[in-house]
N, C-alpha and C positions, 0 to 999 in steps of 0.2 A: 409628777406622778400621773396626771391625766394624759400627758403627752406619751409616756411609755406605754400606758394601757391602750391608747389609740394605735400606736405602732404595732403592738402585739395583735390587735384586732385586724389591722390592715394585712399583716403578714399571714394570719390565719385564713383570711378571705382569699389572698393570693394562692395559698396552698390548696385551698378548696377548689378554686377555679382551675388550677392545673389538673387536679384529679378528675374534673368534669370533662376533660378532653379524651377520656377513655369511655368507650361505649360498646354494646354488643355488636358483633359482626353483622353487617347488613348483607343479606343475600337476596337475590331476586329468584322467586320460584314460579315457574310456569306463567310468565307474563304473556298475555294473549297477543297475537299478531293481529293488528287491526289495520286492514287495507281496504281500499275501495273495490278491489277485485281479488280473485284467487292469486296467490303467490306461490312460487316454487321454493324449494329449499335452497336453490342456487341464488334466488332473489334475496332471501333472508341472509344468507352468507355474505353477499355483497353489501347489504345494508349494515350489517354488523361491522364488517371491515371498514367501511366508510365512516360510520359513526365513531368507531374507536380511534381511527387515524386522525379524525378531526379534533380529538382531545389529547392526542399525543400517545395513545396506546399503541403498542406493537401487537398486531393480531396475526397469529400463526394457526392455520388450519391443522387439526389433529386427526382428521378422519371425517367421514360423513356425519354432519350434524354436531360437530364438536370443534371448538376453537380455544386456544389459549391466548389470553391477553395479558400483556405486561406493561406497567406504567412505571417509569423511573423519573422521580423528581428530586433533585439535589442528591442526598444520600438515602432517600427512601425508595423502596421497590415494593410494588404490589403485583401479585400474579393471581389471575382468576381463570377458572374453567367456564366456558360458555357452551351450553348445549342448547340446540335449537332444532326445530322442524318447521313445517309450513304453517303451523298453528300457534306455536309459543316458543319462548326462549327462557332460559335460566342463567343466572350469573352467580357463581359460587366461589368463595374464597379458596385459594389453593396454597399460597405461600406469600411471605412478605419479609422484608428486612427493615429494621429501624422504625417499626410502627407499633411496638409494645404489644404484640400479639401474645396472648397467654392461653390460647385454646378456646376461648369464647368471647373475649373482649379485644379491642384494638383501638388505636388512636382514631379519634373521630374524623380526622381528615380522610381516612380510607373510606369511611361511609359516604362522605360527600363526593369522593371520586366515583364511587359505584353508582350513586344517585345520578350524577352527571352522565355517566355512561348509559345508564338505563333510559334517561330522557333522550339522549342522542340517538339511541337505537330505536326508540319509539317513534321519534321524528323521522328518521331514515326509512323505517318500514312503512309509516303512513304515507310517505311520498312516492312509494312504489306504484 
């Protein structure tokens, strides 16, 4: 009896932990460009491309101050819009597959990928 109650408790905890893998979508809004000197929009574009490529993102320019980033890992795909100027940048969810996106929440791995991209961009920009 105690053993089956323990097994039910373990199963319930496992289900709860699986549910915790879903989180609100993490977007970056107007993160400031912090550099030791004035930078151009072309400098920022290069920094974003370099940062993304270092993490496996495919970065495609979509016009002045706009880039689309795509990350494919196994059977998961994340697509973001990155808007930037010489003062700030934003990273916003655009599309995904196999990440349980429901309009406001997504698999928490996505948020980790975006946070890693944000850190990489911040580092690349500060090295300008």
